[in-house]
N, C-alpha and C positions, 0 to 999 in steps of 0.2 A: 494612483493606487501602486504601492510596492508590491510586487509579488514575491512570493517566498520562495526558497529552495531548500535543497536537500543535500546535507553533506555526508561524508562517509569516510570512515577509516577502519582498518581492521589491524589487528595486533596478536599475533600468537594464537589465532583462532577464534578470537572475539571480535564480533563485528559491531560497529557503533554506527547507528544511523542518527544525524541531528537534523532536525525539521525546523528551519529558522523563518519567521514572519508568516505571512498568510500561505498556506501550502494547499494548492488545489490540484485537480486532477493533471493539468498539464505537467506539473512538476514532478509526476511520480511514475512516468512511463520508464524513465532511465531507473528509478528505483526498483520496478516491478523487473525489469530485465537482469538488473543486479541479484535479485532475489533467486531468479531462476539458475545464475551461476552458482551462487552459496549452497543451494540445494545439493549441488552435484559434488561439492567439496566434503572430503572426508573428515578434515581436522576440526570441525565446527565445535567450539567448545561454549560459545555464549554469544548473547547478543543483547545489545542496550539499544533501545529507542529513545533519544533524548528530545523530548518536548518543551523543555524548559524555555526555549526561546520560540516557542510556537505562539502565533498571535491568533491564528485561524487555520482550522483544517477541515476539508469537506469530506465528505461519505467516501468519495472514491479512495482518497489518501487511506482513510481508516480501514477501508476493505483491504487495501494492499498490505497495510501494516497486520491485519488480522489473518491474513495468508502467511506472512511472514512468520508469525507467532504459532500459527496451526502446524505449518511445515517443520519448524524446529521441534516442536513437540513430537511430531509424528515420525519424522526421519531421524532425527538427531538426539530425540529424548532430552530435550533442553527446555527448560522454562525462560523465556525471554524476559527481559526487564524493561519496564517503561518509567521513564524520569519525568514527572510533571510537577510544576510548581503552580501552574495556573488552574485556579480551581474550576472555571468553566470548562477548560480542555479536559480535565480529569473527569468531571462529571460526564461530558459528552462521551469519551472512550469507555467510561463504565456503563452509560446507557445503551451503548451499542454491543455490551458483551465482551469488549476487548479484556475485561478484567478475568475472564475465563482462560485466556491464553498467555497473558502476561502477568508478572507481578508488577503492580503499578505503585511506584514509590514517590513521595513527595520529597523530592531532594534536589538541591541545586549544587551540583559538583563544581569541579574546576572549569570556569568557562573557558579556559584556555588547552582543552583537549583538541589535539591537532586532527581536525577532520578536514577534507578537501571538497569542494563543491563538486556535485556529479554534474557531468556535462549534458546539457540538454540535447536530446536526440532530434532529429529532424522528425517531426511527428506527422503521420499521416492520419487521415479520417479512421482508416481501419485499425490502426494500432491503438488509437486513442479510444475508438469505440470498444475493442476488445478488452482494454485495460480497465475501463469504467464498468463494463458489463461483469467481467470476472470479479472485480472488487467488490460489487454489489451482491453478487452471488455467494460470495464468501461471507459477507455480514450476514445475509439471510440464514446461513447455517449455523450461525452463533445462537439466534434465539428468535422465539415466534414473533415478538413485537418487530423485530427487523424484517422477518419473512413478510409480515403483512404491511410493513411501511414501504419495502422496496419492491414488491412483486409487480405492482402496475409498470414502475420504472424499468426492471428487468424486461418484462413483456415487450415493452416500446423499444428499448434497446434491441432485442433479439431479432425483431422484425426489422429494424434499420440495417442490422448485420446481415441478415437473409437477403434484403434487397440488394445490399453493397456487394455480396457475394456473387449474386446473379449477374449484376452489371459487369464485374471484373470477369466472370465466366464468359460472358459474351464477347468481351474486349479481347480476351485470350483465344478467341475461336473455339472456345470448348461448349458452345451452346449445343445442347442435345436436343434433337427434334422428335 
């Protein structure tokens, strides 16, 4: 099974994210971290999410992208662009409400845009869990059907996170009696 990856480039305040192959939750930890850095930058003038080479995308990745779109709208007042030539991926993105935060274009641009692969971080269970949880909470904000679809998952993940936090508090000697 070939796993996908995310590539990234930025040029004069325009950020380009290219998702290649089967992109799943594991691949988007570094993407999520990168979004945090971009939020803080002042000179952001645009963002393009290129899904033209994406063969599969899971809901966590869609949630992270939704977060990108929302933040750009809220903080930088930018409408991000999503490029997609795969009708299945376009339909999925639209069904999750990403059309509200992105302009989704059916466009196959120059395949040689110079992006570099994002380095995979050493992923802990905690990081993974919080990225997946956050991504699905973002999707739930977009529309009611997402809200209903992901609520059970989010509740379950929230429980796991609470349990993990209790365990790490005990390990750090912070257990309160």
